[in-house]
KOLMARDREN-595838 format. One record per residue (C-alpha): residue number from 1; x, y, z; residue in three letters. Coordinates in Angstrom, 3 decimals, padded with zeros to 6 digits. Layout:
- seq / c1 / c2 / c3 / type
- NUM / X / Y / Z / ala
...
This chain:
- seq / c1 / c2 / c3 / type
- 1 / 154.864 / 174.418 / 124.030 / met
- 2 / 156.259 / 171.036 / 124.476 / pro
- 3 / 158.839 / 169.927 / 122.010 / ser
- 4 / 158.424 / 167.175 / 119.504 / ser
- 5 / 160.781 / 165.046 / 121.510 / ser
- 6 / 158.400 / 165.148 / 124.453 / asp
- 7 / 155.574 / 163.409 / 122.390 / gln
- 8 / 154.934 / 159.706 / 123.048 / ala
- 9 / 156.334 / 157.434 / 120.377 / pro
- 10 / 153.820 / 155.877 / 117.953 / ala
- 11 / 153.058 / 152.182 / 118.512 / thr
- 12 / 151.830 / 149.661 / 115.878 / ser
- 13 / 149.142 / 147.065 / 116.651 / arg
- 14 / 148.519 / 143.908 / 114.664 / ile
- 15 / 144.999 / 142.496 / 114.804 / glu
- 16 / 144.066 / 138.955 / 113.825 / arg
- 17 / 141.741 / 138.824 / 110.861 / ala
- 18 / 138.390 / 137.352 / 111.638 / ser
- 19 / 137.673 / 136.159 / 108.071 / tyr
- 20 / 137.861 / 132.453 / 107.154 / leu
- 21 / 139.457 / 133.346 / 103.883 / ser
- 22 / 142.502 / 134.626 / 105.792 / ser
- 23 / 142.918 / 131.191 / 107.460 / arg
- 24 / 141.941 / 128.739 / 104.627 / val
- 25 / 143.197 / 129.144 / 101.156 / ser
- 26 / 140.892 / 128.653 / 098.200 / phe
- 27 / 143.496 / 126.298 / 096.774 / ala
- 28 / 142.433 / 123.678 / 099.346 / trp
- 29 / 138.784 / 123.807 / 098.378 / leu
- 30 / 139.317 / 122.352 / 094.910 / leu
- 31 / 140.813 / 119.011 / 096.052 / pro
- 32 / 138.169 / 118.658 / 098.760 / val
- 33 / 135.385 / 119.316 / 096.265 / ala
- 34 / 136.912 / 116.807 / 093.847 / ala
- 35 / 137.063 / 114.134 / 096.560 / val
- 36 / 133.474 / 114.775 / 097.562 / leu
- 37 / 132.288 / 114.646 / 093.957 / phe
- 38 / 134.179 / 111.416 / 093.322 / ala
- 39 / 132.679 / 109.894 / 096.463 / gly
- 40 / 129.211 / 110.916 / 095.342 / trp
- 41 / 129.748 / 109.388 / 091.919 / val
- 42 / 130.975 / 106.138 / 093.458 / leu
- 43 / 128.045 / 106.034 / 095.836 / trp
- 44 / 125.572 / 106.622 / 093.015 / gln
- 45 / 127.211 / 103.890 / 090.956 / ala
- 46 / 127.057 / 101.543 / 093.944 / tyr
- 47 / 123.400 / 102.091 / 094.752 / ile
- 48 / 122.367 / 102.038 / 091.090 / glu
- 49 / 124.246 / 098.931 / 090.065 / arg
- 50 / 122.182 / 095.871 / 089.195 / gly
- 51 / 121.816 / 092.697 / 091.234 / pro
- 52 / 124.469 / 089.964 / 091.285 / leu
- 53 / 123.182 / 086.479 / 090.460 / val
- 54 / 124.927 / 083.125 / 090.677 / glu
- 55 / 124.268 / 080.608 / 087.886 / ile
- 56 / 125.429 / 076.994 / 087.986 / arg
- 57 / 126.226 / 075.220 / 084.719 / phe
- 58 / 127.608 / 071.772 / 084.008 / asp
- 59 / 130.321 / 073.327 / 081.830 / lys
- 60 / 131.602 / 076.841 / 081.232 / ala
- 61 / 131.021 / 076.541 / 077.478 / gly
- 62 / 133.336 / 079.403 / 076.458 / gly
- 63 / 132.160 / 081.861 / 079.148 / val
- 64 / 134.940 / 084.325 / 080.109 / ile
- 65 / 134.911 / 086.623 / 083.129 / ala
- 66 / 134.725 / 090.300 / 082.210 / gly
- 67 / 133.941 / 089.584 / 078.538 / glu
- 68 / 130.914 / 087.343 / 078.176 / thr
- 69 / 127.627 / 089.230 / 078.008 / arg
- 70 / 124.117 / 088.258 / 079.078 / val
- 71 / 121.538 / 088.984 / 076.392 / arg
- 72 / 117.814 / 089.034 / 075.830 / arg
- 73 / 116.418 / 089.664 / 072.346 / asn
- 74 / 119.978 / 090.501 / 071.197 / asp
- 75 / 120.272 / 093.306 / 073.811 / val
- 76 / 122.921 / 093.220 / 076.557 / asp
- 77 / 121.326 / 093.046 / 080.018 / val
- 78 / 124.297 / 091.885 / 082.063 / gly
- 79 / 127.960 / 090.916 / 082.159 / arg
- 80 / 129.849 / 087.981 / 083.629 / val
- 81 / 132.074 / 089.059 / 086.537 / glu
- 82 / 133.556 / 085.729 / 087.641 / ala
- 83 / 133.777 / 082.088 / 086.567 / val
- 84 / 134.893 / 079.413 / 089.025 / arg
- 85 / 134.485 / 075.769 / 089.906 / leu
- 86 / 131.672 / 074.911 / 092.295 / ala
- 87 / 132.327 / 073.364 / 095.681 / asp
- 88 / 131.644 / 069.885 / 094.298 / asp
- 89 / 134.358 / 070.443 / 091.630 / leu
- 90 / 132.022 / 068.916 / 089.040 / asn
- 91 / 130.129 / 072.005 / 087.912 / ser
- 92 / 130.781 / 075.681 / 087.229 / val
- 93 / 129.460 / 078.752 / 089.034 / glu
- 94 / 129.129 / 081.969 / 087.038 / val
- 95 / 128.648 / 085.344 / 088.755 / ser
- 96 / 126.661 / 087.771 / 086.600 / val
- 97 / 125.970 / 091.459 / 087.245 / arg
- 98 / 122.536 / 092.204 / 085.764 / met
- 99 / 121.162 / 095.523 / 084.572 / asp
- 100 / 118.980 / 097.193 / 087.244 / pro
- 101 / 116.189 / 097.599 / 084.702 / gln
- 102 / 115.571 / 093.839 / 084.602 / val
- 103 / 115.828 / 093.336 / 088.359 / ser
- 104 / 112.044 / 092.976 / 088.965 / pro
- 105 / 111.852 / 089.992 / 086.571 / tyr
- 106 / 114.632 / 087.902 / 088.146 / leu
- 107 / 112.302 / 085.475 / 089.923 / asp
- 108 / 111.959 / 081.700 / 090.074 / asp
- 109 / 110.648 / 081.577 / 086.475 / asp
- 110 / 113.827 / 083.069 / 085.004 / thr
- 111 / 115.978 / 080.762 / 082.872 / arg
- 112 / 119.610 / 081.046 / 081.754 / phe
- 113 / 121.500 / 079.032 / 079.160 / trp
- 114 / 124.757 / 079.306 / 077.227 / ile
- 115 / 124.501 / 079.968 / 073.496 / val
- 116 / 127.063 / 078.168 / 071.353 / asn
- 117 / 127.121 / 076.971 / 067.785 / ala
- 118 / 124.900 / 073.872 / 067.561 / arg
- 119 / 124.615 / 071.509 / 064.607 / ile
- 120 / 122.595 / 068.304 / 064.941 / asn
- 121 / 119.817 / 066.377 / 063.231 / thr
- 122 / 117.060 / 068.740 / 064.395 / thr
- 123 / 118.600 / 072.221 / 064.311 / glu
- 124 / 121.450 / 074.493 / 063.227 / ile
- 125 / 121.789 / 077.520 / 065.509 / ser
- 126 / 124.241 / 079.876 / 067.161 / gly
- 127 / 126.590 / 080.131 / 064.188 / leu
- 128 / 127.173 / 083.821 / 064.992 / gly
- 129 / 129.059 / 082.812 / 068.142 / thr
- 130 / 131.846 / 081.415 / 065.979 / leu
- 131 / 132.984 / 085.031 / 065.451 / leu
- 132 / 131.592 / 086.932 / 068.442 / ser
- 133 / 132.099 / 084.249 / 071.086 / gly
- 134 / 129.636 / 082.528 / 073.397 / ser
- 135 / 127.088 / 084.454 / 075.439 / tyr
- 136 / 124.413 / 083.707 / 078.027 / ile
- 137 / 120.781 / 084.053 / 077.024 / glu
- 138 / 118.125 / 084.890 / 079.644 / val
- 139 / 114.375 / 084.394 / 079.475 / asp
- 140 / 111.610 / 085.404 / 081.887 / trp
- 141 / 107.866 / 085.934 / 081.896 / asp
- 142 / 106.117 / 089.308 / 081.844 / asp
- 143 / 105.042 / 089.215 / 085.500 / ile
- 144 / 107.445 / 090.650 / 088.118 / pro
- 145 / 108.081 / 088.367 / 091.081 / gly
- 146 / 110.191 / 087.859 / 094.174 / glu
- 147 / 113.851 / 088.292 / 093.345 / arg
- 148 / 116.056 / 085.215 / 093.282 / gln
- 149 / 119.855 / 085.263 / 093.290 / ser
- 150 / 120.757 / 081.612 / 092.582 / glu
- 151 / 119.879 / 079.677 / 089.442 / tyr
- 152 / 120.640 / 076.409 / 087.720 / val
- 153 / 121.361 / 077.004 / 084.051 / gly
- 154 / 119.703 / 074.910 / 081.361 / leu
- 155 / 121.834 / 072.249 / 079.740 / ala
- 156 / 119.999 / 072.711 / 076.423 / glu
- 157 / 118.576 / 075.959 / 075.051 / pro
- 158 / 114.767 / 076.001 / 074.931 / pro
- 159 / 113.264 / 075.870 / 071.479 / leu
- 160 / 110.771 / 078.630 / 072.276 / thr
- 161 / 110.842 / 081.448 / 074.800 / thr
- 162 / 107.997 / 082.217 / 077.180 / arg
- 163 / 106.998 / 085.306 / 075.273 / gly
- 164 / 106.264 / 083.367 / 072.085 / thr
- 165 / 102.484 / 083.202 / 071.542 / pro
- 166 / 101.092 / 079.706 / 071.195 / gly
- 167 / 100.003 / 076.649 / 073.164 / leu
- 168 / 101.951 / 074.025 / 075.111 / arg
- 169 / 100.510 / 070.504 / 075.331 / leu
- 170 / 101.556 / 067.159 / 076.817 / thr
- 171 / 101.212 / 063.962 / 074.786 / leu
- 172 / 101.492 / 060.443 / 076.205 / asn
- 173 / 102.514 / 057.348 / 074.289 / ala
- 174 / 103.483 / 053.761 / 075.056 / asp
- 175 / 106.900 / 054.122 / 073.388 / glu
- 176 / 109.134 / 056.994 / 072.314 / ala
- 177 / 109.631 / 055.738 / 068.777 / gly
- 178 / 111.717 / 058.040 / 066.589 / tyr
- 179 / 110.458 / 061.295 / 068.101 / ile
- 180 / 113.154 / 063.443 / 069.716 / tyr
- 181 / 113.482 / 066.868 / 071.274 / val
- 182 / 113.252 / 069.313 / 068.392 / gly
- 183 / 111.154 / 067.041 / 066.170 / ser
- 184 / 108.587 / 069.050 / 064.184 / pro
- 185 / 104.824 / 069.155 / 064.727 / val
- 186 / 102.730 / 069.271 / 061.539 / phe
- 187 / 099.246 / 070.411 / 060.614 / leu
- 188 / 098.299 / 069.395 / 057.063 / arg
- 189 / 102.004 / 068.877 / 056.302 / gln
- 190 / 102.883 / 072.416 / 057.444 / ile
- 191 / 105.306 / 072.708 / 060.353 / glu
- 192 / 103.536 / 074.566 / 063.163 / val
- 193 / 105.478 / 073.597 / 066.280 / gly
- 194 / 108.226 / 071.592 / 067.946 / arg
- 195 / 108.764 / 068.904 / 070.560 / val
- 196 / 110.328 / 070.689 / 073.539 / glu
- 197 / 110.823 / 067.820 / 075.952 / arg
- 198 / 110.737 / 064.023 / 076.113 / arg
- 199 / 110.567 / 062.152 / 079.412 / arg
- 200 / 109.163 / 059.123 / 081.200 / leu
- 201 / 106.079 / 059.339 / 083.386 / ser
- 202 / 106.473 / 059.028 / 087.150 / glu
- 203 / 105.598 / 055.325 / 087.098 / asp
- 204 / 107.720 / 054.759 / 083.941 / ala
- 205 / 104.764 / 053.208 / 082.101 / thr
- 206 / 104.469 / 055.906 / 079.449 / gln
- 207 / 106.567 / 058.363 / 077.489 / val
- 208 / 105.516 / 062.013 / 077.774 / leu
- 209 / 106.175 / 064.612 / 075.088 / phe
- 210 / 105.880 / 068.338 / 075.810 / asp
- 211 / 105.123 / 070.105 / 072.533 / ile
- 212 / 104.637 / 073.742 / 071.554 / phe
- 213 / 102.273 / 074.862 / 068.800 / ile
- 214 / 102.885 / 078.407 / 067.618 / ala
- 215 / 100.174 / 080.987 / 067.046 / ala
- 216 / 097.895 / 081.194 / 065.138 / pro
- 217 / 097.932 / 077.442 / 064.481 / tyr
- 218 / 097.190 / 076.673 / 068.141 / his
- 219 / 093.607 / 077.751 / 067.435 / gln
- 220 / 093.154 / 074.488 / 065.512 / asn
- 221 / 093.453 / 072.307 / 068.627 / val
- 222 / 090.119 / 071.044 / 069.975 / tyr
- 223 / 089.273 / 068.558 / 072.740 / pro
- 224 / 088.621 / 065.924 / 070.033 / asp
- 225 / 091.863 / 066.598 / 068.139 / thr
- 226 / 093.986 / 063.503 / 067.508 / arg
- 227 / 097.804 / 063.481 / 067.568 / phe
- 228 / 099.831 / 060.746 / 065.880 / phe
- 229 / 103.431 / 059.990 / 065.016 / gly
- 230 / 104.677 / 060.484 / 061.473 / val
- 231 / 108.175 / 059.061 / 061.850 / ser
- 232 / 109.551 / 057.573 / 058.668 / gly
- 233 / 107.332 / 056.229 / 055.904 / val
- 234 / 103.726 / 055.087 / 056.411 / glu
- 235 / 102.406 / 052.530 / 053.936 / gly
- 236 / 099.304 / 050.423 / 053.559 / ser
- 237 / 097.975 / 047.732 / 051.217 / ile
- 238 / 094.248 / 047.219 / 050.787 / gly
- 239 / 091.570 / 046.372 / 048.308 / ser
- 240 / 092.080 / 049.731 / 046.617 / asp
- 241 / 095.809 / 049.185 / 046.156 / gly
- 242 / 098.964 / 050.234 / 047.955 / ala
- 243 / 099.751 / 053.703 / 049.281 / ser
- 244 / 102.861 / 055.299 / 050.736 / val
- 245 / 102.875 / 058.571 / 052.684 / arg
- 246 / 105.747 / 060.751 / 053.960 / ile
- 247 / 104.779 / 063.764 / 056.059 / glu
- 248 / 108.002 / 065.627 / 055.205 / ser
- 249 / 111.666 / 064.971 / 054.520 / met
- 250 / 112.609 / 066.338 / 057.951 / ser
- 251 / 110.234 / 063.881 / 059.623 / ala
- 252 / 111.854 / 061.075 / 057.657 / leu
- 253 / 115.178 / 061.691 / 059.436 / phe
- 254 / 114.161 / 063.186 / 062.804 / thr
- 255 / 110.639 / 061.897 / 063.356 / gly
- 256 / 107.637 / 064.102 / 063.916 / gly
- 257 / 104.085 / 064.508 / 065.184 / ile
- 258 / 100.987 / 065.529 / 063.264 / ala
- 259 / 097.471 / 066.352 / 064.391 / phe
- 260 / 094.067 / 066.671 / 062.816 / glu
- 261 / 090.419 / 067.019 / 063.797 / thr
- 262 / 087.540 / 065.415 / 061.943 / ala
- 263 / 085.164 / 068.211 / 060.810 / pro
- 264 / 081.977 / 066.563 / 062.162 / pro
- 265 / 083.377 / 066.477 / 065.707 / ile
- 266 / 085.001 / 069.911 / 065.964 / ile
- 267 / 083.931 / 071.438 / 069.253 / ser
- 268 / 082.800 / 075.017 / 069.615 / ala
- 269 / 085.652 / 075.910 / 071.980 / glu
- 270 / 089.320 / 075.477 / 071.169 / val
- 271 / 091.811 / 074.291 / 073.785 / val
- 272 / 093.281 / 077.315 / 075.584 / lys
- 273 / 094.892 / 075.864 / 078.728 / glu
- 274 / 098.599 / 075.087 / 078.616 / asn
- 275 / 099.504 / 071.585 / 079.756 / gly
- 276 / 096.343 / 069.919 / 078.410 / thr
- 277 / 097.002 / 066.211 / 077.894 / lys
- 278 / 096.354 / 064.194 / 074.743 / phe
- 279 / 097.121 / 060.663 / 073.654 / lys
- 280 / 099.742 / 060.171 / 070.948 / leu
- 281 / 098.693 / 057.440 / 068.527 / phe
- 282 / 101.103 / 055.311 / 066.555 / asp
- 283 / 099.765 / 056.227 / 063.135 / ser
- 284 / 097.160 / 058.233 / 061.294 / arg
- 285 / 094.926 / 055.193 / 060.845 / ser
- 286 / 094.878 / 054.421 / 064.569 / his
- 287 / 094.119 / 058.065 / 065.332 / ala
- 288 / 091.195 / 058.145 / 062.898 / arg
- 289 / 089.785 / 054.903 / 064.289 / glu
- 290 / 089.646 / 056.527 / 067.734 / ser
- 291 / 087.824 / 059.674 / 066.611 / leu
- 292 / 084.591 / 058.423 / 068.167 / phe
- 293 / 086.198 / 057.449 / 071.475 / asp
- 294 / 084.872 / 059.300 / 074.495 / gly
- 295 / 085.830 / 059.870 / 078.100 / lys
- 296 / 082.862 / 057.834 / 079.399 / asp
- 297 / 083.478 / 054.741 / 077.287 / asp
- 298 / 083.828 / 052.412 / 080.294 / glu
- 299 / 080.141 / 052.724 / 081.099 / gln
- 300 / 079.345 / 051.205 / 077.711 / phe
- 301 / 081.109 / 047.896 / 078.336 / arg
- 302 / 079.393 / 044.534 / 078.010 / leu
- 303 / 080.478 / 041.015 / 078.951 / ile
- 304 / 080.266 / 038.098 / 076.536 / ala
- 305 / 080.979 / 034.478 / 077.504 / arg
- 306 / 082.192 / 031.907 / 074.997 / phe
- 307 / 082.337 / 028.187 / 075.563 / glu
- 308 / 085.425 / 026.462 / 074.278 / gly
- 309 / 088.490 / 027.927 / 072.601 / ser
- 310 / 088.863 / 031.611 / 071.765 / val
- 311 / 092.276 / 031.207 / 070.160 / lys
- 312 / 093.449 / 034.380 / 068.416 / gly
- 313 / 091.193 / 036.699 / 070.364 / leu
- 314 / 093.236 / 039.282 / 072.208 / arg
- 315 / 092.951 / 042.661 / 073.870 / glu
- 316 / 092.406 / 045.406 / 071.312 / gly
- 317 / 090.736 / 043.161 / 068.735 / ala
- 318 / 088.007 / 045.020 / 066.817 / pro
- 319 / 084.278 / 044.542 / 067.316 / ile
- 320 / 082.524 / 044.800 / 063.974 / glu
- 321 / 078.883 / 045.335 / 063.035 / tyr
- 322 / 077.917 / 045.114 / 059.374 / asn
- 323 / 081.601 / 045.395 / 058.478 / gly
- 324 / 082.223 / 048.577 / 060.495 / leu
- 325 / 084.296 / 048.762 / 063.669 / thr
- 326 / 082.075 / 049.769 / 066.588 / val
- 327 / 084.365 / 048.933 / 069.507 / gly
- 328 / 087.337 / 047.016 / 070.871 / arg
- 329 / 087.960 / 044.024 / 073.097 / val
- 330 / 088.959 / 045.389 / 076.517 / ala
- 331 / 090.122 / 042.119 / 078.083 / ser
- 332 / 090.016 / 038.338 / 077.672 / val
- 333 / 090.112 / 035.829 / 080.522 / ser
- 334 / 089.311 / 032.135 / 080.930 / val
- 335 / 087.988 / 030.070 / 083.823 / ala
- 336 / 088.979 / 026.419 / 084.344 / leu
- 337 / 086.131 / 023.881 / 084.050 / pro
- 338 / 084.600 / 022.837 / 087.338 / lys
- 339 / 084.084 / 019.208 / 086.259 / glu
- 340 / 086.163 / 016.784 / 084.249 / asn
- 341 / 085.235 / 016.816 / 080.605 / gly
- 342 / 083.447 / 020.140 / 080.818 / ala
- 343 / 084.382 / 022.991 / 078.499 / ser
- 344 / 086.157 / 026.068 / 079.757 / ser
- 345 / 084.372 / 029.401 / 079.700 / ile
- 346 / 086.101 / 032.473 / 078.292 / ala
- 347 / 084.946 / 035.870 / 079.543 / thr
- 348 / 085.423 / 038.746 / 077.108 / val
- 349 / 084.855 / 042.391 / 078.068 / val
- 350 / 083.572 / 044.313 / 075.056 / leu
- 351 / 084.174 / 048.054 / 074.861 / gln
- 352 / 081.567 / 049.601 / 072.575 / phe
- 353 / 081.478 / 053.057 / 071.029 / gln
- 354 / 077.777 / 054.023 / 070.908 / pro
- 355 / 078.424 / 056.986 / 068.635 / arg
- 356 / 079.610 / 054.595 / 065.933 / arg
- 357 / 076.165 / 053.007 / 066.113 / leu
- 358 / 074.444 / 056.368 / 065.737 / gly
- 359 / 073.760 / 056.720 / 069.463 / leu
- 360 / 075.335 / 060.069 / 070.347 / ser
- 361 / 074.978 / 061.510 / 073.864 / asp
- 362 / 073.313 / 058.321 / 075.065 / val
- 363 / 073.183 / 057.529 / 078.781 / thr
- 364 / 074.207 / 054.223 / 080.310 / gln
- 365 / 070.563 / 053.307 / 081.001 / ala
- 366 / 069.557 / 054.077 / 077.414 / gln
- 367 / 072.505 / 052.041 / 076.140 / trp
- 368 / 071.539 / 048.996 / 078.208 / his
- 369 / 067.928 / 049.322 / 077.076 / glu
- 370 / 069.049 / 049.365 / 073.445 / thr
- 371 / 071.276 / 046.320 / 073.923 / val
- 372 / 068.508 / 044.358 / 075.656 / val
- 373 / 066.215 / 045.103 / 072.722 / gly
- 374 / 068.834 / 043.889 / 070.245 / leu
- 375 / 069.389 / 040.663 / 072.189 / val
- 376 / 065.653 / 039.975 / 072.432 / glu
- 377 / 065.372 / 040.469 / 068.675 / ser
- 378 / 068.015 / 037.784 / 068.106 / gly
- 379 / 071.273 / 039.722 / 067.890 / thr
- 380 / 074.243 / 037.675 / 069.126 / arg
- 381 / 077.996 / 038.086 / 069.527 / val
- 382 / 080.132 / 035.544 / 067.703 / gln
- 383 / 083.790 / 034.992 / 066.988 / leu
- 384 / 085.104 / 035.679 / 063.509 / ala
- 385 / 088.450 / 035.434 / 061.770 / thr
- 386 / 089.974 / 038.683 / 060.634 / gly
């Protein structure tokens, strides 16, 4: 038998492990997982963040980057990220990060303005900003639109937001008088609206007032409604004595507008379209005198010729019949005499109101037929002293 010394010596063999766990330690997986999770969180925050909008204001008005909030209905919907001077160095650009929830409503109808404490003759507002600081208010309509990223902020806060139910109208007058932005609008001495804007017409011949009448009072506006100024004190002296009327104490200091509709002329349909235009009369008496005016009044004009002087007769003079006003003088002109010693001829255009003569819904042909009958029966036009 061979001896133990003749046996081959034992050899050891080391084999490389084929498992990944033998090459990578679990201690490395935790940092990698943390980095991946952090990257995912950052990516989610990036793709879910709201849009960035640029707003230009004339002045910063207490807006501070990183602190000032953007609000709607007292709810934060954005935050100011940066405040800087614009390229023209005369205005301020404010960068605002908006909440993604409101992104669909940031269209060309969106408005921004800075809310500060305001104290003037027409309003006291924003006193809460004395403690909390200024903020930016945003307003939009209820219809989503194409997103816009650049805006021009309002210099003055609007008196009513777009979501407020009511009716917006445009009044035209010859002069502004004592009516300002913020002046009240009255119905039977109850404040039902405000003047939102005052401006000149494109040809600068009239003053336009944009007013808002809140619901449900806007249902009292008809096509025949008359608007008139109630600034200050209105007084009159007549055969029945003297009278003084003040619409309200606020109108005494800030001016105001009132409206009314005569019950016999109330139309079946109220005015529903925003932007409908009305004339603003100087006083209640002038408004009531025009209650029978119509859109087709020019077709009821007549021409009267007077020989000699018509001194005192002017445009707007009343035409009276049996003591009642039935029209106005539209224009007065005079022609030089063709021969020496002859009298001049004055041509007067008379604007009649057929409804004041009991002729409602009369056509132009029917009106002329009626006038011809009156003339043939001896009716004449003559000058009189008021």
